[in-house]
C-alpha positions as CSV (number, residue, x, y, z in Angstrom):
1,M,72.0,148.7,-1.1
2,E,69.6,149.8,1.6
3,P,66.6,147.6,2.1
4,R,64.3,150.5,1.3
5,D,66.0,151.1,-2.1
6,E,66.0,147.4,-2.8
7,A,62.2,147.3,-2.2
8,I,61.7,150.3,-4.5
9,D,63.8,148.6,-7.2
10,L,61.7,145.4,-7.0
11,E,58.5,147.3,-7.1
12,A,59.6,149.5,-10.1
13,R,60.7,146.4,-12.0
14,A,57.4,144.7,-11.3
15,L,55.5,147.7,-12.5
16,W,57.6,147.9,-15.6
17,R,56.8,144.3,-16.5
18,R,53.1,144.9,-16.0
19,L,53.0,148.1,-18.2
20,R,55.4,147.0,-20.9
21,E,56.2,144.0,-23.0
22,D,60.0,144.5,-23.0
23,P,62.1,143.6,-19.9
24,P,63.3,146.5,-17.7
25,P,66.8,147.8,-18.7
26,E,69.6,146.5,-16.6
27,G,71.8,148.9,-14.6
28,L,69.0,151.4,-13.8
29,T,67.7,152.1,-10.3
30,G,64.1,151.9,-9.4
31,A,63.9,155.7,-9.4
32,D,65.3,155.8,-12.9
33,L,62.7,153.2,-14.1
34,L,59.9,155.1,-12.5
35,Q,61.1,158.4,-14.2
36,I,61.1,156.6,-17.6
37,L,57.6,155.2,-17.1
38,I,56.1,158.5,-16.0
39,A,57.7,160.4,-18.8
40,Q,56.4,157.9,-21.4
41,A,52.9,157.9,-19.9
42,G,52.2,161.3,-21.4
43,E,49.8,163.8,-20.0
44,L,47.2,162.4,-17.6
45,K,43.7,163.8,-17.8
46,Y,41.9,164.6,-14.6
47,D,39.4,167.1,-13.3
48,R,39.9,169.1,-10.2
49,Y,37.4,171.4,-8.5
50,S,38.9,174.1,-6.3
51,S,36.5,176.3,-4.4
52,P,36.3,177.3,-0.8
53,H,32.5,176.9,-1.1
54,L,32.4,173.5,-2.7
55,R,32.8,170.3,-0.7
56,A,33.7,166.9,-2.1
57,S,30.2,165.6,-1.1
58,Q,28.6,168.2,-3.3
59,I,30.3,167.0,-6.5
60,T,28.3,164.5,-8.5
61,R,30.0,162.5,-11.2
62,P,28.6,159.8,-13.5
63,R,28.9,156.2,-12.3
64,N,31.9,154.3,-13.4
65,P,30.6,151.2,-15.2
66,A,33.7,149.2,-14.2
67,S,33.0,149.6,-10.5
68,S,29.3,148.4,-10.7
């Protein structure tokens, strides 16, 4: 296995352990594990402003209490 693939596998398994209580399934690659995690995450909610006249510095959002 390539060092890059091995690193991805290790990171994917670590992420699996942080997000789930069950151990990662054996015999799957890191890419497979990531696909499962993403599919099970559901739809992520986010907002996006797209305008040629609106700059990021012009967008005001409420403060995140966790970052204070």
